[in-house]
DRENDO-1510 file (C-alpha; in Angstrom, 1 decimal, always signed):
<recs>
REC; n; res; u; v; w
REC; 1; MET; +106.5; +116.3; +111.0 .
REC; 2; ALA; +106.9; +117.9; +107.8 .
REC; 3; TYR; +103.5; +118.3; +105.9 .
REC; 4; LYS; +104.2; +118.9; +102.4 .
REC; 5; THR; +102.8; +118.2; +98.8 .
REC; 6; VAL; +105.9; +116.5; +96.6 .
REC; 7; ASN; +104.5; +115.7; +93.4 .
REC; 8; PRO; +105.4; +111.9; +92.9 .
REC; 9; TYR; +105.4; +112.4; +89.1 .
REC; 10; ASN; +108.4; +115.0; +88.8 .
REC; 11; ASN; +109.5; +114.9; +92.5 .
REC; 12; GLU; +108.7; +118.8; +92.9 .
REC; 13; LEU; +108.3; +120.3; +95.8 .
REC; 14; VAL; +104.5; +122.2; +95.7 .
REC; 15; LYS; +103.9; +123.6; +99.1 .
REC; 16; SER; +105.0; +123.1; +102.8 .
REC; 17; TYR; +102.5; +123.7; +105.7 .
REC; 18; PRO; +103.3; +124.8; +108.8 .
REC; 19; ASP; +102.8; +122.3; +112.1 .
REC; 20; ALA; +99.9; +122.8; +114.3 .
REC; 21; THR; +100.4; +124.4; +117.4 .
REC; 22; SER; +98.9; +123.9; +121.2 .
REC; 23; GLU; +96.7; +127.1; +120.3 .
REC; 24; GLU; +95.4; +125.7; +117.6 .
REC; 25; ILE; +94.4; +122.6; +119.3 .
REC; 26; GLU; +93.2; +123.7; +122.4 .
REC; 27; LYS; +90.7; +125.6; +120.0 .
REC; 28; ALA; +89.9; +122.6; +118.1 .
REC; 29; LEU; +88.7; +120.9; +121.1 .
REC; 30; SER; +86.9; +123.6; +122.6 .
REC; 31; THR; +85.2; +124.3; +119.5 .
REC; 32; GLY; +84.2; +120.8; +118.6 .
REC; 33; HIS; +83.3; +120.4; +122.3 .
REC; 34; ALA; +81.0; +123.3; +122.6 .
REC; 35; LEU; +79.5; +122.2; +119.2 .
REC; 36; TYR; +78.6; +119.0; +120.5 .
REC; 37; LYS; +76.6; +120.4; +123.3 .
REC; 38; GLN; +75.0; +122.6; +120.6 .
REC; 39; TRP; +74.3; +119.9; +118.3 .
REC; 40; ARG; +72.2; +117.7; +121.2 .
REC; 41; ASP; +69.3; +120.2; +121.1 .
REC; 42; GLU; +69.2; +120.4; +117.3 .
REC; 43; PRO; +67.3; +117.9; +114.8 .
REC; 44; ILE; +69.0; +115.7; +112.6 .
REC; 45; ALA; +67.3; +117.3; +109.6 .
REC; 46; ASP; +69.5; +120.3; +109.8 .
REC; 47; ARG; +73.0; +118.7; +109.3 .
REC; 48; ALA; +71.3; +116.5; +106.8 .
REC; 49; LYS; +70.9; +119.4; +104.5 .
REC; 50; ILE; +74.2; +120.6; +105.2 .
REC; 51; LEU; +75.4; +117.2; +104.3 .
REC; 52; HIS; +73.7; +117.6; +101.0 .
REC; 53; LYS; +75.1; +120.8; +100.2 .
REC; 54; ILE; +78.6; +119.1; +101.1 .
REC; 55; ALA; +77.8; +116.6; +98.7 .
REC; 56; ASP; +76.7; +119.6; +95.8 .
REC; 57; LEU; +80.1; +121.1; +96.2 .
REC; 58; LEU; +82.1; +118.0; +95.7 .
REC; 59; ARG; +80.7; +117.9; +92.5 .
REC; 60; LYS; +80.7; +121.2; +91.9 .
REC; 61; ASN; +84.6; +121.1; +92.6 .
REC; 62; GLU; +85.3; +117.9; +91.1 .
REC; 63; ASP; +88.0; +118.9; +88.5 .
REC; 64; GLU; +89.9; +121.1; +91.0 .
REC; 65; LEU; +89.6; +118.9; +93.9 .
REC; 66; ALA; +90.8; +115.6; +91.6 .
REC; 67; LYS; +94.0; +117.8; +90.7 .
REC; 68; ILE; +94.8; +118.2; +94.1 .
REC; 69; ALA; +94.4; +114.6; +95.3 .
REC; 70; THR; +96.6; +113.6; +92.0 .
REC; 71; ILE; +99.2; +116.2; +92.7 .
REC; 72; ASP; +99.5; +115.1; +96.3 .
REC; 73; MET; +99.6; +111.5; +96.1 .
REC; 74; GLY; +99.9; +110.7; +92.0 .
REC; 75; LYS; +96.8; +108.9; +91.5 .
REC; 76; LEU; +95.0; +108.6; +88.2 .
REC; 77; LEU; +93.3; +111.7; +87.3 .
REC; 78; ASN; +90.0; +109.7; +86.6 .
REC; 79; GLU; +90.5; +107.6; +89.7 .
REC; 80; SER; +90.8; +110.9; +92.0 .
REC; 81; LYS; +87.5; +111.9; +90.2 .
REC; 82; GLY; +86.1; +108.7; +90.9 .
REC; 83; GLU; +86.8; +109.5; +94.3 .
REC; 84; VAL; +85.4; +112.8; +94.8 .
REC; 85; GLU; +82.3; +111.2; +93.1 .
REC; 86; LEU; +81.9; +108.4; +95.9 .
REC; 87; CYS; +82.3; +111.0; +98.5 .
REC; 88; ALA; +79.6; +112.6; +97.3 .
REC; 89; ILE; +77.6; +109.4; +97.0 .
REC; 90; ILE; +78.4; +108.9; +100.9 .
REC; 91; ALA; +77.3; +112.4; +102.0 .
REC; 92; ASP; +74.1; +112.0; +100.2 .
REC; 93; TYR; +73.4; +108.4; +101.6 .
REC; 94; TYR; +73.7; +109.8; +105.2 .
REC; 95; ALA; +71.8; +112.8; +104.6 .
REC; 96; ASP; +69.0; +110.3; +103.5 .
REC; 97; ASN; +69.1; +107.9; +105.6 .
REC; 98; GLY; +70.8; +109.1; +108.9 .
REC; 99; GLU; +67.9; +110.4; +110.7 .
REC; 100; ASP; +65.8; +107.1; +109.6 .
REC; 101; LEU; +68.7; +104.9; +110.9 .
REC; 102; LEU; +69.3; +107.0; +114.3 .
REC; 103; LYS; +65.6; +106.3; +115.5 .
REC; 104; PRO; +65.1; +105.0; +118.7 .
REC; 105; THR; +64.9; +101.2; +118.7 .
REC; 106; PRO; +61.9; +99.5; +120.9 .
REC; 107; ILE; +62.9; +96.4; +123.1 .
REC; 108; SER; +60.5; +93.6; +124.0 .
REC; 109; THR; +61.0; +93.0; +127.8 .
REC; 110; GLN; +59.4; +91.8; +131.1 .
REC; 111; ALA; +60.3; +94.9; +132.7 .
REC; 112; THR; +57.6; +97.1; +133.8 .
REC; 113; GLY; +56.9; +100.0; +131.2 .
REC; 114; ALA; +58.4; +100.9; +127.4 .
REC; 115; ALA; +62.0; +100.2; +127.0 .
REC; 116; GLU; +63.8; +101.8; +123.9 .
REC; 117; ILE; +67.6; +102.4; +122.8 .
REC; 118; LEU; +68.3; +105.6; +122.1 .
REC; 119; HIS; +71.5; +106.5; +119.7 .
REC; 120; GLN; +73.2; +109.3; +120.8 .
REC; 121; SER; +75.9; +111.3; +120.0 .
REC; 122; THR; +79.0; +110.7; +122.5 .
REC; 123; GLY; +81.4; +113.9; +121.7 .
REC; 124; VAL; +84.4; +114.9; +119.9 .
REC; 125; LEU; +86.2; +112.3; +117.7 .
REC; 126; MET; +90.0; +112.0; +116.6 .
REC; 127; MET; +90.4; +110.9; +113.0 .
REC; 128; VAL; +93.7; +109.8; +111.9 .
REC; 129; GLU; +93.4; +109.3; +108.1 .
REC; 130; PRO; +96.2; +107.7; +105.1 .
REC; 131; TRP; +96.9; +109.0; +102.1 .
REC; 132; ASN; +95.8; +106.5; +99.2 .
REC; 133; PHE; +92.5; +107.6; +98.9 .
REC; 134; PRO; +93.1; +111.1; +100.7 .
REC; 135; TYR; +89.0; +112.5; +100.5 .
REC; 136; TYR; +87.4; +108.9; +100.9 .
REC; 137; GLN; +89.1; +108.0; +103.9 .
REC; 138; ILE; +87.7; +111.3; +105.4 .
REC; 139; MET; +84.2; +110.7; +104.5 .
REC; 140; ARG; +83.5; +107.5; +105.4 .
REC; 141; VAL; +84.1; +109.0; +109.1 .
REC; 142; PHE; +83.2; +112.3; +108.9 .
REC; 143; ALA; +79.3; +112.1; +107.0 .
REC; 144; PRO; +77.9; +109.1; +109.8 .
REC; 145; ASN; +79.5; +110.9; +112.2 .
REC; 146; PHE; +78.6; +114.6; +111.2 .
REC; 147; ILE; +74.8; +113.2; +111.0 .
REC; 148; VAL; +74.9; +111.6; +114.2 .
REC; 149; GLY; +76.6; +114.8; +116.0 .
REC; 150; ASN; +80.1; +113.9; +116.7 .
REC; 151; PRO; +82.4; +116.9; +115.9 .
REC; 152; MET; +85.8; +115.7; +114.5 .
REC; 153; ILE; +89.5; +116.5; +114.3 .
REC; 154; LEU; +91.6; +115.3; +111.6 .
REC; 155; LYS; +95.1; +114.3; +111.1 .
REC; 156; HIS; +95.8; +113.4; +108.0 .
REC; 157; ALA; +98.7; +112.1; +106.2 .
REC; 158; SER; +101.6; +113.9; +105.8 .
REC; 159; ASN; +102.2; +113.9; +102.4 .
REC; 160; THR; +98.6; +114.8; +101.4 .
REC; 161; PRO; +98.2; +118.2; +102.7 .
REC; 162; GLY; +96.7; +119.6; +100.4 .
REC; 163; SER; +93.7; +117.3; +99.9 .
REC; 164; ALA; +92.9; +117.5; +104.0 .
REC; 165; ALA; +93.0; +121.5; +103.6 .
REC; 166; ALA; +90.8; +120.9; +100.3 .
REC; 167; PHE; +88.4; +118.6; +102.3 .
REC; 168; GLU; +88.2; +121.2; +105.5 .
REC; 169; LYS; +87.5; +124.1; +103.1 .
REC; 170; ILE; +84.4; +122.1; +101.3 .
REC; 171; VAL; +82.9; +121.9; +105.0 .
REC; 172; LYS; +83.1; +125.5; +105.7 .
REC; 173; GLU; +81.7; +126.6; +102.8 .
REC; 174; SER; +78.5; +124.2; +103.0 .
REC; 175; GLY; +77.9; +126.1; +106.0 .
REC; 176; ALA; +78.9; +123.6; +108.6 .
REC; 177; PRO; +78.9; +125.1; +112.0 .
REC; 178; ASP; +83.0; +125.8; +112.9 .
REC; 179; GLY; +84.3; +122.8; +114.7 .
REC; 180; SER; +82.3; +120.5; +112.6 .
REC; 181; LEU; +85.4; +119.4; +110.9 .
REC; 182; THR; +88.9; +120.6; +111.9 .
REC; 183; ASN; +92.0; +119.8; +110.3 .
REC; 184; LEU; +95.2; +119.9; +111.8 .
REC; 185; PHE; +99.1; +119.3; +110.7 .
REC; 186; ALA; +99.7; +117.5; +114.1 .
REC; 187; SER; +102.4; +115.2; +115.1 .
REC; 188; TYR; +101.8; +111.6; +116.5 .
REC; 189; ASP; +103.0; +113.2; +119.9 .
REC; 190; GLN; +100.0; +116.0; +119.8 .
REC; 191; VAL; +97.4; +113.2; +118.4 .
REC; 192; SER; +98.0; +111.5; +121.7 .
REC; 193; ASP; +97.9; +114.5; +124.1 .
REC; 194; ILE; +94.2; +115.0; +121.8 .
REC; 195; ILE; +93.4; +111.6; +122.6 .
REC; 196; ALA; +93.7; +111.6; +126.2 .
REC; 197; ASP; +92.1; +115.2; +126.5 .
REC; 198; GLN; +88.7; +114.5; +128.4 .
REC; 199; ARG; +86.8; +116.1; +125.9 .
REC; 200; VAL; +87.3; +113.5; +123.1 .
REC; 201; GLN; +85.4; +110.7; +123.5 .
REC; 202; GLY; +86.8; +108.1; +120.2 .
REC; 203; VAL; +89.3; +107.8; +117.7 .
REC; 204; ALA; +89.3; +106.2; +114.1 .
REC; 205; LEU; +92.0; +105.2; +112.2 .
REC; 206; THR; +93.0; +103.7; +108.9 .
REC; 207; GLY; +96.5; +103.1; +108.6 .
REC; 208; SER; +99.5; +100.8; +108.9 .
REC; 209; LYS; +99.6; +97.8; +111.8 .
REC; 210; ARG; +102.2; +100.0; +113.6 .
REC; 211; GLY; +100.3; +103.4; +113.6 .
REC; 212; GLY; +97.1; +101.5; +114.7 .
REC; 213; GLN; +99.1; +99.9; +117.6 .
REC; 214; SER; +100.3; +102.9; +118.7 .
REC; 215; VAL; +96.9; +105.0; +118.7 .
REC; 216; ALA; +94.8; +102.0; +119.8 .
REC; 217; ALA; +97.6; +102.2; +122.9 .
REC; 218; VAL; +96.9; +105.5; +123.9 .
REC; 219; ALA; +93.1; +105.0; +123.4 .
REC; 220; GLY; +93.4; +102.3; +125.7 .
REC; 221; GLN; +94.8; +104.0; +128.1 .
REC; 222; ASN; +92.6; +106.6; +128.5 .
REC; 223; LEU; +89.7; +104.3; +128.1 .
REC; 224; LYS; +88.5; +105.6; +124.5 .
REC; 225; LYS; +86.4; +104.0; +122.1 .
REC; 226; ASN; +88.3; +103.3; +118.5 .
REC; 227; SER; +87.9; +101.7; +115.3 .
REC; 228; MET; +91.1; +100.2; +113.5 .
REC; 229; GLU; +91.3; +99.8; +109.7 .
REC; 230; LEU; +94.9; +98.4; +109.3 .
REC; 231; GLY; +95.2; +97.1; +105.7 .
REC; 232; GLY; +95.3; +93.6; +104.1 .
REC; 233; SER; +97.0; +91.0; +102.0 .
REC; 234; ASP; +93.3; +90.2; +100.5 .
REC; 235; ALA; +93.3; +86.8; +98.4 .
REC; 236; PHE; +91.8; +86.5; +95.0 .
REC; 237; VAL; +90.4; +83.1; +94.7 .
REC; 238; VAL; +89.9; +81.6; +91.2 .
REC; 239; LEU; +88.3; +78.5; +91.5 .
REC; 240; SER; +88.4; +75.2; +88.9 .
REC; 241; ASP; +85.0; +76.3; +87.3 .
REC; 242; ALA; +85.9; +79.9; +86.8 .
REC; 243; ASP; +85.7; +81.5; +83.6 .
REC; 244; LEU; +89.3; +82.1; +82.7 .
REC; 245; ASP; +89.1; +85.7; +80.7 .
REC; 246; THR; +86.7; +87.1; +83.3 .
REC; 247; ALA; +88.8; +86.1; +86.1 .
REC; 248; VAL; +92.0; +87.6; +84.2 .
REC; 249; ASP; +90.3; +90.8; +83.0 .
REC; 250; LEU; +89.2; +91.4; +86.9 .
REC; 251; ALA; +92.5; +90.5; +88.4 .
REC; 252; TRP; +94.8; +93.2; +86.7 .
REC; 253; ARG; +92.6; +95.6; +87.3 .
REC; 254; VAL; +91.8; +95.0; +91.0 .
REC; 255; ARG; +95.6; +95.0; +91.2 .
REC; 256; ILE; +96.7; +98.0; +89.4 .
REC; 257; TYR; +93.8; +99.9; +90.5 .
REC; 258; ASN; +95.3; +103.5; +92.8 .
REC; 259; ASN; +98.6; +101.7; +91.4 .
REC; 260; GLY; +97.7; +98.9; +94.1 .
REC; 261; GLN; +98.1; +100.9; +97.2 .
REC; 262; VAL; +94.8; +99.6; +98.4 .
REC; 263; CYS; +94.0; +98.1; +101.8 .
REC; 264; THR; +91.5; +96.0; +99.8 .
REC; 265; SER; +93.5; +95.5; +96.8 .
REC; 266; ASN; +93.9; +91.9; +95.9 .
REC; 267; LYS; +97.7; +90.8; +96.5 .
REC; 268; ARG; +97.6; +87.1; +96.6 .
REC; 269; PHE; +96.2; +85.2; +93.2 .
REC; 270; ILE; +95.3; +82.0; +94.7 .
REC; 271; VAL; +94.6; +80.0; +91.3 .
REC; 272; ALA; +93.3; +76.1; +90.5 .
REC; 273; ASP; +96.2; +74.2; +88.7 .
REC; 274; ASN; +94.1; +73.3; +85.6 .
REC; 275; LEU; +93.7; +77.3; +85.0 .
REC; 276; TYR; +97.2; +78.3; +86.4 .
REC; 277; ASP; +99.6; +78.4; +83.4 .
REC; 278; GLU; +97.1; +80.3; +81.3 .
REC; 279; PHE; +95.9; +82.7; +84.0 .
REC; 280; LEU; +99.2; +83.5; +84.6 .
REC; 281; ALA; +100.2; +83.8; +80.7 .
REC; 282; LYS; +97.2; +86.1; +80.4 .
REC; 283; LEU; +98.0; +88.6; +83.4 .
REC; 284; LYS; +101.5; +89.0; +81.8 .
REC; 285; ASP; +99.8; +90.0; +78.8 .
REC; 286; ALA; +97.6; +92.5; +80.6 .
REC; 287; PHE; +100.6; +93.8; +82.5 .
REC; 288; ALA; +103.1; +94.4; +79.6 .
REC; 289; LYS; +100.0; +96.6; +78.1 .
REC; 290; LEU; +100.0; +99.4; +80.5 .
REC; 291; LYS; +101.6; +102.5; +80.0 .
REC; 292; PRO; +103.4; +104.6; +82.7 .
REC; 293; GLY; +103.1; +108.2; +82.4 .
REC; 294; ASP; +101.8; +111.8; +83.8 .
REC; 295; PRO; +98.7; +110.5; +86.0 .
REC; 296; MET; +97.3; +114.0; +84.7 .
REC; 297; ASP; +97.1; +112.7; +80.9 .
REC; 298; PRO; +94.2; +110.1; +80.0 .
REC; 299; SER; +96.3; +107.8; +78.2 .
REC; 300; THR; +98.7; +106.9; +81.0 .
REC; 301; THR; +97.3; +103.7; +82.4 .
REC; 302; TYR; +99.8; +103.2; +85.6 .
REC; 303; ALA; +100.5; +106.1; +87.9 .
REC; 304; PRO; +103.8; +106.5; +90.1 .
REC; 305; MET; +104.0; +105.3; +93.9 .
REC; 306; ASN; +103.1; +108.1; +96.4 .
REC; 307; SER; +106.4; +108.8; +97.4 .
REC; 308; ALA; +110.3; +108.0; +97.1 .
REC; 309; ARG; +109.5; +106.2; +100.8 .
REC; 310; ALA; +106.8; +104.1; +99.4 .
REC; 311; LYS; +108.7; +103.3; +96.3 .
REC; 312; ALA; +112.0; +102.1; +98.4 .
REC; 313; LYS; +110.2; +100.0; +100.7 .
REC; 314; LEU; +108.2; +98.0; +98.0 .
REC; 315; GLN; +111.3; +97.8; +96.0 .
REC; 316; GLY; +113.1; +96.4; +99.1 .
REC; 317; GLN; +110.1; +93.9; +99.7 .
REC; 318; ILE; +110.1; +92.8; +96.1 .
REC; 319; ASP; +114.5; +92.0; +96.6 .
REC; 320; LYS; +113.7; +90.5; +99.8 .
REC; 321; ALA; +111.2; +88.1; +98.4 .
REC; 322; ILE; +113.6; +86.9; +95.4 .
REC; 323; GLU; +116.5; +86.4; +97.7 .
REC; 324; GLY; +113.9; +84.1; +99.5 .
REC; 325; GLY; +113.7; +82.0; +96.5 .
REC; 326; ALA; +110.3; +83.6; +94.5 .
REC; 327; LYS; +110.5; +84.1; +90.9 .
REC; 328; VAL; +109.9; +86.6; +88.5 .
REC; 329; ALA; +107.5; +86.0; +86.3 .
REC; 330; PHE; +107.2; +89.9; +85.0 .
REC; 331; GLY; +108.5; +93.1; +85.7 .
REC; 332; ASN; +110.7; +94.5; +88.2 .
REC; 333; GLY; +112.8; +96.4; +85.6 .
REC; 334; PRO; +113.6; +100.0; +85.3 .
REC; 335; VAL; +110.8; +102.6; +84.3 .
REC; 336; ASP; +112.8; +105.5; +82.3 .
REC; 337; LEU; +110.5; +108.3; +84.2 .
REC; 338; PRO; +111.5; +110.7; +86.6 .
REC; 339; GLY; +109.0; +110.0; +89.3 .
REC; 340; GLN; +108.2; +107.0; +91.7 .
REC; 341; PHE; +107.6; +104.3; +89.4 .
REC; 342; ILE; +107.9; +100.7; +89.9 .
REC; 343; GLN; +106.8; +98.4; +87.2 .
REC; 344; PRO; +104.2; +96.3; +87.7 .
REC; 345; THR; +105.6; +92.9; +88.7 .
REC; 346; ILE; +104.2; +89.4; +89.1 .
REC; 347; LEU; +106.0; +86.8; +91.7 .
REC; 348; THR; +105.7; +83.1; +91.8 .
REC; 349; ASP; +106.8; +80.2; +93.9 .
REC; 350; ILE; +106.5; +82.2; +97.0 .
REC; 351; SER; +107.3; +79.5; +99.8 .
REC; 352; LYS; +105.9; +79.7; +103.2 .
REC; 353; ASP; +109.6; +80.3; +104.6 .
REC; 354; ASN; +109.9; +83.2; +102.2 .
REC; 355; PRO; +110.1; +86.2; +104.3 .
REC; 356; GLU; +107.8; +88.0; +102.4 .
REC; 357; PHE; +105.1; +85.6; +102.6 .
REC; 358; TYR; +103.2; +87.2; +105.8 .
REC; 359; ASP; +103.8; +90.9; +104.3 .
REC; 360; GLU; +101.7; +93.3; +102.6 .
REC; 361; LEU; +103.0; +94.4; +99.4 .
REC; 362; PHE; +101.3; +98.0; +99.2 .
REC; 363; GLY; +101.6; +98.6; +95.3 .
REC; 364; PRO; +101.6; +97.0; +91.9 .
REC; 365; VAL; +103.0; +93.8; +92.8 .
REC; 366; ALA; +100.9; +90.5; +91.9 .
REC; 367; GLN; +101.8; +87.4; +94.1 .
REC; 368; VAL; +100.5; +84.3; +92.3 .
REC; 369; PHE; +100.0; +80.7; +93.6 .
REC; 370; LYS; +99.0; +77.4; +92.1 .
REC; 371; VAL; +96.5; +75.2; +94.3 .
REC; 372; GLY; +95.0; +71.8; +93.7 .
REC; 373; SER; +91.7; +71.9; +95.3 .
REC; 374; ASP; +89.2; +74.2; +97.3 .
REC; 375; GLN; +90.0; +73.4; +100.5 .
REC; 376; GLU; +93.5; +74.2; +99.6 .
REC; 377; ALA; +92.6; +77.6; +98.0 .
REC; 378; ILE; +90.9; +78.0; +101.2 .
REC; 379; ASP; +93.5; +77.3; +103.8 .
REC; 380; LEU; +96.0; +79.2; +101.5 .
REC; 381; ALA; +93.8; +82.3; +101.6 .
REC; 382; ASN; +93.2; +82.1; +105.8 .
REC; 383; ASP; +97.2; +81.7; +106.2 .
REC; 384; SER; +97.6; +85.1; +106.8 .
REC; 385; GLU; +97.9; +87.6; +109.7 .
REC; 386; LEU; +95.7; +89.8; +108.0 .
REC; 387; GLY; +91.8; +89.5; +106.9 .
REC; 388; LEU; +90.4; +92.4; +105.3 .
REC; 389; GLY; +88.8; +91.5; +101.8 .
REC; 390; GLY; +88.6; +88.9; +99.3 .
REC; 391; ILE; +87.4; +87.8; +95.8 .
REC; 392; VAL; +86.2; +84.5; +94.8 .
REC; 393; LEU; +85.9; +83.4; +91.2 .
REC; 394; SER; +83.4; +80.7; +90.0 .
REC; 395; GLY; +81.2; +79.4; +87.1 .
REC; 396; ASP; +78.8; +78.4; +89.9 .
REC; 397; PRO; +77.6; +81.4; +91.8 .
REC; 398; ALA; +76.5; +79.3; +95.1 .
REC; 399; HIS; +79.8; +77.3; +94.7 .
REC; 400; GLY; +82.1; +80.7; +94.9 .
REC; 401; ARG; +79.5; +81.6; +98.1 .
REC; 402; ALA; +80.4; +78.5; +99.6 .
REC; 403; VAL; +83.9; +79.0; +99.5 .
REC; 404; ALA; +83.8; +82.8; +100.3 .
REC; 405; ALA; +81.5; +81.6; +103.8 .
REC; 406; LYS; +84.9; +79.8; +104.9 .
REC; 407; ILE; +87.7; +82.9; +104.2 .
REC; 408; GLU; +88.5; +84.4; +107.4 .
REC; 409; THR; +87.9; +88.2; +106.5 .
REC; 410; GLY; +85.5; +91.1; +106.6 .
REC; 411; MET; +84.5; +91.3; +103.4 .
REC; 412; VAL; +84.3; +88.9; +100.3 .
REC; 413; PHE; +83.1; +89.4; +96.9 .
REC; 414; VAL; +82.1; +86.4; +94.6 .
REC; 415; ASN; +82.2; +87.3; +90.8 .
REC; 416; SER; +82.7; +91.0; +91.3 .
REC; 417; PHE; +84.9; +93.6; +91.9 .
REC; 418; LEU; +85.3; +94.7; +95.7 .
REC; 419; VAL; +83.2; +97.9; +95.8 .
REC; 420; SER; +83.0; +100.5; +98.5 .
REC; 421; LEU; +79.4; +101.9; +98.9 .
REC; 422; PRO; +77.8; +103.8; +101.9 .
REC; 423; GLU; +75.5; +101.1; +102.6 .
REC; 424; LEU; +77.9; +98.4; +103.0 .
REC; 425; PRO; +79.8; +97.6; +106.3 .
REC; 426; PHE; +83.9; +97.9; +105.8 .
REC; 427; GLY; +86.3; +96.3; +107.9 .
REC; 428; GLY; +88.5; +93.3; +108.9 .
REC; 429; VAL; +89.4; +90.9; +111.5 .
REC; 430; LYS; +92.5; +89.6; +112.7 .
REC; 431; GLY; +95.4; +92.0; +112.1 .
REC; 432; SER; +93.1; +93.7; +109.4 .
REC; 433; GLY; +91.6; +95.7; +112.6 .
REC; 434; TYR; +88.7; +95.6; +114.2 .
REC; 435; GLY; +85.2; +97.8; +114.0 .
REC; 436; ARG; +83.2; +98.9; +110.9 .
REC; 437; GLU; +82.7; +101.8; +108.9 .
REC; 438; MET; +79.8; +103.1; +106.7 .
REC; 439; SER; +76.3; +101.5; +106.5 .
REC; 440; GLN; +74.5; +101.2; +110.0 .
REC; 441; LEU; +77.3; +99.9; +111.8 .
REC; 442; GLY; +79.5; +102.9; +110.6 .
REC; 443; LEU; +76.9; +104.8; +111.8 .
REC; 444; ASN; +76.8; +103.4; +115.3 .
REC; 445; ALA; +80.5; +103.1; +115.7 .
REC; 446; PHE; +80.5; +106.0; +118.0 .
REC; 447; VAL; +77.1; +106.4; +119.6 .
REC; 448; ASN; +75.7; +106.2; +123.2 .
REC; 449; ASP; +73.2; +103.3; +122.6 .
REC; 450; LYS; +71.3; +104.3; +125.8 .
REC; 451; LEU; +68.6; +102.2; +127.2 .
REC; 452; VAL; +65.2; +104.0; +128.3 .
REC; 453; VAL; +62.9; +102.4; +130.4 .
REC; 454; THR; +59.7; +104.3; +130.9 .
REC; 455; SER; +56.9; +103.3; +133.0 .
REC; 456; GLN; +53.4; +105.2; +133.7 .
REC; 457; THR; +53.4; +104.3; +137.3 .
REC; 458; PRO; +55.8; +102.8; +139.9 .
REC; 459; ASP; +55.0; +99.0; +140.0 .
REC; 460; TRP; +57.7; +97.5; +142.6 .
REC; 461; GLY; +55.4; +94.6; +142.3 .
REC; 462; ASN; +57.2; +92.8; +138.9 .
REC; 463; PRO; +59.5; +90.1; +139.8 .
REC; 464; ALA; +61.5; +90.7; +136.6 .
REC; 465; GLY; +61.8; +94.5; +137.5 .
REC; 466; GLY; +61.7; +97.0; +140.6 .
REC; 467; LEU; +63.5; +95.7; +143.5 .
REC; 468; ALA; +64.3; +92.6; +141.5 .
REC; 469; VAL; +67.2; +94.2; +140.0 .
REC; 470; PHE; +68.9; +95.1; +143.3 .
REC; 471; GLY; +68.4; +91.4; +144.7 .
REC; 472; GLY; +65.4; +92.4; +146.8 .
REC; 473; LYS; +62.8; +89.8; +148.1 .
</recs>
């Protein structure tokens, strides 16, 4: 696997990186395993101080880090800066709250003695992360597991190696022990070998369905716990009582943010028939105002795709959708720039038998549907193989919440941009994967929830405990 940064704005090769060696992999495993044992006897507060230092370093180096991410994968510079700040927020959150969240949980029981659940580390974790948020995707797993005491090995996307190296450098500069996070430019075969190693106790992956299936299969064969975040084709539901201008202003932003290359970016816009025509017209106007250009330039409002491969895939999906009967309401024209640009596009009249009806269009393409009722909107939103997030717009928040409760996804936001914050659990259902990252749920994703029952003196006479556990009489 060739790890290299190719600037998607000008197609220039910036830097290539050497593949991981077997010696580097063994060192990462042995160092991480030794650190796991060391951390078991050290207070959480020590790691909290380091996490705060990581947050400070992220903010101090925000400009440099943002430029690295933008050159790696092409997102707007201001969006890269926002990503760095979000990473700092996540680090601070777990530094401030991790120790309290990991306190033993007492249980009321009929057993003799006091029962409690200890939340303990399990060992080295393997992280397989994608390119679209090259720092945030790492931090979502790193911060909670660092505070827990699980050392991590990172395999990042092959087109964002600069960001992976930069994140690892920040961790090292913070004073974190060797093995806290080891970035390896590993192949997928090497990842499989790492997962199989007895020193590795879990795998966290964010990526494609195919990648998730491959990694989950290896994890299952080796009985390793894993979490999967595999993308989404999120619905943006505009109910009949929604404020139209608010809906459109939110719609174009969620579709174009990060050039539409977001798992939770709304891709299917389901609009009540009384608002459909005007919604479509206003969305076209919003898209028409977008300006392609250098993502380093503050005046640029939409960026290139992350790579030539991604552009070719998305264009192929657009072409296939049109061949299947979809209509182009806006876009799908040439962009007179050398980089990997696709003009923001709006597709309508996508029937269920269209070959792209169930596919995730990972880029600046909006699919707009017309519905005649709330139930029709709910049914269409749920007619998906994926179930990550969603947004519902309504003039009555209670009405919006009632509809949101019936949508089959891991997250739904009513009258709001879908936000990602450390206190909010992140994850999906169906083909979007399983498990949760961030919040207390993410903190507990790879912990040993160990039951401990402590009795002052043995009491074999308790019918609910003692020999009764073994079927004694």
